[in-house]
Each structure stands twice: as C-alpha cells, then as structure tokens.
C-alpha positions as CSV (number, residue, x, y, z in Angstrom):
1,M,72.1,-174.3,-109.1
2,N,73.8,-171.0,-109.3
3,L,71.1,-169.0,-111.0
4,R,68.5,-170.6,-108.3
5,I,70.9,-168.9,-105.8
6,R,71.3,-165.8,-107.1
7,R,67.2,-165.5,-107.6
8,T,67.1,-165.6,-104.0
9,A,69.7,-163.1,-103.4
10,A,67.8,-160.6,-105.5
11,S,64.6,-161.7,-103.6
12,K,65.7,-161.2,-100.2
13,S,67.7,-158.2,-101.5
14,S,63.8,-156.4,-102.9
15,T,62.3,-157.4,-99.8
16,A,64.9,-155.9,-97.2
17,T,64.6,-152.7,-99.6
18,E,60.5,-152.8,-99.4
19,R,60.8,-153.0,-95.6
20,M,63.1,-149.8,-95.4
21,R,60.5,-148.2,-97.6
22,L,58.1,-149.0,-95.2
23,S,59.8,-147.8,-92.1
24,R,60.1,-144.5,-93.2
25,S,56.6,-144.1,-94.7
26,A,55.7,-145.1,-91.3
27,A,57.7,-142.6,-89.5
28,V,56.6,-139.7,-91.8
29,V,52.7,-141.1,-90.9
30,I,53.9,-141.0,-87.4
31,A,55.5,-137.6,-87.6
32,A,52.7,-135.8,-89.3
33,L,50.1,-137.3,-86.7
34,A,52.4,-136.2,-84.0
35,A,52.4,-132.9,-85.3
36,T,48.5,-133.0,-85.8
37,T,48.1,-133.9,-82.5
38,A,50.1,-130.8,-81.0
39,S,48.5,-128.7,-83.4
40,A,45.3,-130.2,-82.0
41,E,46.2,-129.3,-78.6
42,S,47.5,-125.7,-79.4
43,Q,44.1,-125.1,-81.1
44,G,42.1,-126.3,-78.2
45,E,43.9,-124.3,-76.1
46,R,43.5,-121.1,-77.8
47,I,39.8,-122.4,-77.9
48,G,39.5,-122.6,-74.3
49,A,41.5,-118.9,-73.7
50,L,39.0,-117.2,-76.2
51,E,35.9,-118.7,-74.5
52,Q,37.1,-117.7,-71.3
53,R,38.2,-113.9,-72.5
54,M,34.5,-114.2,-74.0
55,G,32.4,-114.8,-70.4
56,A,34.4,-112.3,-69.4
57,V,32.8,-109.8,-71.5
58,E,29.9,-110.7,-70.9
59,Q,30.0,-110.8,-67.2
60,K,31.1,-107.7,-67.8
61,L,28.0,-106.6,-70.1
62,D,25.9,-108.4,-67.4
63,N,27.3,-105.7,-64.8
64,Q,27.1,-102.7,-67.0
65,G,23.7,-103.1,-67.6
66,L,22.8,-103.6,-64.4
67,L,24.6,-100.2,-62.8
68,E,22.9,-98.6,-65.9
69,M,19.0,-99.8,-64.7
70,A,20.7,-98.9,-61.1
71,R,21.2,-95.1,-62.8
72,Q,17.8,-94.9,-64.3
73,V,16.4,-95.9,-60.9
74,D,18.3,-92.9,-59.0
75,A,17.0,-90.6,-61.8
76,I,13.5,-91.8,-61.9
77,D,13.0,-91.6,-58.4
78,A,14.5,-88.4,-58.1
79,E,12.6,-86.9,-60.3
80,L,9.3,-88.3,-58.3
81,R,10.7,-86.8,-55.3
82,R,10.8,-83.3,-57.3
83,L,7.5,-83.5,-58.3
84,R,5.7,-84.8,-55.2
85,G,8.0,-81.4,-53.8
86,E,6.2,-79.2,-56.6
87,I,2.9,-81.0,-55.9
88,E,3.0,-80.0,-52.4
89,G,3.8,-76.2,-53.0
90,L,1.1,-75.8,-55.5
91,Q,-1.4,-77.4,-52.9
92,H,0.3,-74.7,-49.9
93,D,-0.4,-71.7,-52.6
94,L,-4.1,-72.7,-53.2
95,D,-4.8,-72.9,-49.9
96,V,-3.0,-69.8,-49.3
97,A,-5.0,-68.3,-52.2
98,R,-8.3,-69.8,-51.1
99,R,-7.9,-68.4,-47.5
100,Q,-7.0,-64.9,-48.7
101,Q,-9.9,-64.7,-51.1
102,R,-12.4,-66.1,-48.0
103,D,-10.8,-63.6,-45.8
104,Q,-11.4,-60.9,-48.4
105,Y,-14.9,-61.3,-48.7
106,V,-15.4,-62.1,-44.8
107,D,-14.2,-58.9,-44.6
108,L,-15.8,-57.1,-46.6
109,D,-19.2,-58.1,-45.2
110,T,-18.1,-57.2,-42.0
111,R,-17.7,-53.5,-43.4
112,L,-20.5,-53.5,-45.2
113,R,-22.6,-54.4,-42.1
114,A,-21.3,-51.8,-39.9
115,A,-21.4,-49.0,-43.2
116,E,-24.9,-50.8,-44.0
117,A,-25.4,-49.9,-40.1
118,A,-24.6,-46.6,-40.2
119,L,-26.5,-45.5,-42.9
120,A,-29.5,-46.5,-41.8
121,A,-28.9,-45.0,-38.8
122,A,-28.0,-41.2,-40.9
123,Q,-31.1,-42.0,-42.8
124,A,-33.0,-42.0,-39.7
125,A,-32.1,-38.6,-38.7
126,A,-31.7,-37.2,-41.4
127,P,-32.9,-38.8,-45.0
128,P,-30.3,-37.5,-48.0
129,A,-31.2,-35.8,-50.7
130,G,-29.0,-34.4,-53.6
131,P,-25.3,-35.9,-53.3
132,D,-26.7,-38.2,-50.3
133,A,-28.8,-39.4,-52.6
134,E,-26.4,-40.5,-55.2
135,Y,-23.9,-41.6,-52.7
136,Q,-26.6,-44.1,-51.4
137,A,-27.6,-44.7,-54.9
138,A,-23.2,-46.0,-55.2
139,F,-23.4,-48.0,-52.0
140,N,-26.2,-50.1,-52.6
141,Q,-24.9,-51.4,-56.5
142,L,-22.0,-52.1,-54.4
143,K,-24.0,-54.0,-51.9
144,E,-26.0,-55.6,-55.0
145,G,-22.8,-57.0,-56.2
146,R,-22.9,-54.6,-59.2
147,Y,-19.5,-53.6,-59.1
148,D,-19.0,-51.9,-62.8
149,D,-21.9,-50.1,-61.7
150,A,-21.2,-48.8,-58.2
151,A,-17.3,-47.8,-59.3
152,A,-18.8,-45.6,-62.2
153,A,-21.1,-43.9,-59.6
154,F,-18.5,-43.7,-57.2
155,T,-16.2,-41.9,-59.5
156,K,-19.0,-39.7,-61.3
157,F,-19.5,-39.0,-56.9
158,L,-16.1,-37.7,-56.5
159,K,-16.1,-35.9,-59.7
160,D,-19.1,-34.0,-59.1
161,H,-18.8,-33.5,-54.9
162,H,-15.0,-33.8,-54.6
163,D,-15.6,-31.5,-50.9
164,H,-18.8,-33.3,-49.6
165,E,-18.2,-34.7,-46.3
166,L,-19.1,-38.2,-48.0
167,A,-16.1,-37.7,-50.1
168,S,-13.9,-39.6,-48.2
169,N,-16.0,-42.0,-47.8
170,A,-16.8,-42.7,-51.4
171,Q,-13.1,-42.8,-51.9
172,Y,-12.7,-45.7,-49.6
173,W,-15.8,-47.7,-51.2
174,L,-14.3,-47.0,-54.9
175,G,-11.1,-48.6,-53.6
176,E,-13.0,-51.6,-52.1
177,V,-15.0,-51.9,-55.5
178,F,-11.4,-52.8,-57.2
179,Y,-9.9,-54.6,-54.0
180,V,-13.6,-56.8,-54.7
181,K,-12.2,-57.2,-58.2
182,R,-8.9,-58.1,-57.6
183,D,-7.7,-55.4,-59.4
184,Y,-5.2,-54.2,-56.7
185,P,-3.3,-51.2,-58.9
186,A,-6.9,-49.4,-59.1
187,A,-7.5,-50.7,-55.4
188,L,-4.7,-49.0,-54.2
189,S,-4.8,-45.9,-56.3
190,A,-8.3,-45.5,-54.3
191,F,-6.7,-46.4,-50.8
192,E,-4.0,-44.2,-51.3
193,G,-6.4,-41.6,-52.6
194,V,-8.1,-41.3,-48.9
195,L,-5.1,-40.9,-47.5
196,S,-3.8,-38.3,-49.5
197,G,-7.1,-36.6,-50.8
198,Y,-8.7,-36.3,-46.9
199,Q,-6.5,-36.5,-44.2
200,G,-7.8,-37.3,-41.0
201,A,-10.6,-38.6,-42.6
202,R,-12.6,-41.2,-40.2
203,K,-11.8,-44.1,-42.8
204,T,-7.8,-43.8,-42.8
205,P,-6.9,-46.4,-40.7
206,D,-8.9,-49.0,-42.9
207,A,-8.0,-47.1,-45.8
208,L,-4.3,-47.7,-44.8
209,L,-5.0,-51.5,-43.7
210,K,-6.4,-51.9,-47.2
211,A,-3.3,-50.6,-48.8
212,G,-1.3,-52.8,-46.9
213,Y,-3.1,-55.7,-48.2
214,C,-2.8,-54.4,-51.8
215,H,0.9,-54.0,-51.5
216,Y,0.7,-57.4,-50.1
217,E,-1.3,-59.3,-53.1
218,L,1.1,-56.9,-55.9
219,G,4.1,-58.4,-53.7
220,H,5.1,-55.2,-52.5
221,F,6.2,-57.5,-49.2
222,D,8.2,-54.6,-47.3
223,L,5.7,-51.6,-48.4
224,A,2.9,-53.8,-47.2
225,R,4.4,-54.5,-43.9
226,T,5.4,-50.7,-43.7
227,A,1.3,-49.7,-44.2
228,L,0.3,-53.0,-41.6
229,T,2.8,-51.1,-39.1
230,R,2.0,-47.7,-39.7
231,V,-2.0,-49.4,-38.8
232,T,-0.7,-50.7,-35.8
233,K,1.3,-48.1,-34.4
234,D,-0.9,-44.6,-35.6
235,F,-4.2,-46.5,-35.0
236,P,-3.4,-48.9,-32.2
237,E,-7.5,-48.7,-30.9
238,S,-8.9,-49.6,-34.3
239,S,-10.2,-52.7,-35.5
240,A,-8.1,-51.7,-38.4
241,A,-5.1,-52.4,-36.0
242,V,-6.2,-55.6,-34.5
243,E,-6.5,-56.9,-38.6
244,A,-3.1,-55.2,-39.6
245,A,-1.5,-57.1,-36.6
246,D,-3.2,-60.3,-38.2
247,R,-2.1,-60.1,-40.9
248,L,1.8,-58.8,-40.0
249,K,1.7,-62.3,-37.8
250,R,0.8,-64.4,-40.8
251,M,3.1,-62.3,-43.4
252,S,6.1,-63.8,-41.0
253,A,4.9,-67.2,-40.9
254,E,5.3,-67.3,-44.8
255,G,8.4,-65.9,-44.2
256,H,7.4,-62.0,-45.6
C-alpha cells in the first residue's frame, strides 16, 4: 500500500516536471515566432523603401532621357536653319553671278555693234591699209571670239604703232578681251593704260567705266565706286555715265 502511494506521487511529480518543460519550450517557440515575424515585417518595410527609391531613380532616368532627346532635336533644328541660310546665300550669289555674266556679254555685244558700225563707215570713206589693216584684223578676231589671237594682235599693234590714231582704241579693246576672259587684273591694267597713256581719247569714259567694273569684280569696292562716280561727274552726257549710275545703284543695293 505504501509502495503504491509512493509510485503515484512519483508519477504526479514527473508529469508536473514534463508540463513545465513543455511550457518553457512553447514559450521559446512563441518568442522565436514573434522575433521572426518582427524581422519579416522589418524586411518587408526595407524592401518597400528600396522599391520606392528604385521607382524614383527610374523616373529621373526617364526624364533625363526626354531632356536629352529635346536637346538633340533643338540642335538638329538649329543646324537645319543654318544650312537653309547657307543655301539661300549661295543661291543669291549664283543669281548675282549669272546676272553679271549676262550683263557683261550684253555690254560687249552692244559695244561691238557700235564699233562695227563706226568701222564700216570709216572703211567706206577710206579703206584701211598698213596699221589700219592690222587693227581691223585684230578687231575681227575679237568679234569671232578668238580672244587669245585678238589679244596677241592688239598687243603687237600697240608695240608697233603706239602713237597711231587707233592705238587708244586698240588699248581699250585689249582690255575688253581680258574682261570677257574674266582676267580682271589684266583687263584693269589695259583700261588704265587708256587713261594714263591716251588722255582725252574718245574711249576714256568707256575705259574708266570698265576700270570700275574690274575693281568691282576684284572686290575693290571703294575703288570701283570712285571710278564709277568719276564717270558720272566727268562725262555726264555719255552712255557710260548711264551704265555707271546703274552699277552704283546696284552696289548700294548689295551693300557695297
């Protein structure tokens, strides 16, 4: 009987001890779960913050990309405007060059026709011989467009007959040959030769006019204006004065 009582007591003591141990284990598990939950919530908050920061960075990158594209578009637009301006400037220069070339040939044709009429009248009165024939041959070469031959013939005539009555004309037409060939320095020298070597010659107004044209083509705009102004003042009744006035107006319109 006593033995049974002792066994029962021992059994109850063991059960209580086991319950305490289980209770402690449960507490540890609960504490661990609580700590894990808190850690998970903290990690979730950190992940959310990182995602928010990443979104902000991506938004900034998108904005920067749009700004860079806008800058590139503006740069391309500016370049297009610059190129359009250059094209318009080149077109204007081309139009001016074409007009000047047309005027040169029209001017030469007009002068050649007038010279032909004058020579025809002179030939009818007294057919040329000697130096006159040489001059006429050089002039015919000029009319035929044989400019190199005409230049050589007029140069030879001036060398052989510098004091002849047609020498001033030969000097002038030599300038016209170079002018048509667009050799403006040589043309200017020939026209100035009329002014310095044959003062008072009939071709003086025309030579002064063409000297002004040569200065213009060479970019000597001040000298061109001076020569053309002299034509209008010194020879106001000449056809050269009318042409000089027209060229002066054009120079003013061009800003020269």
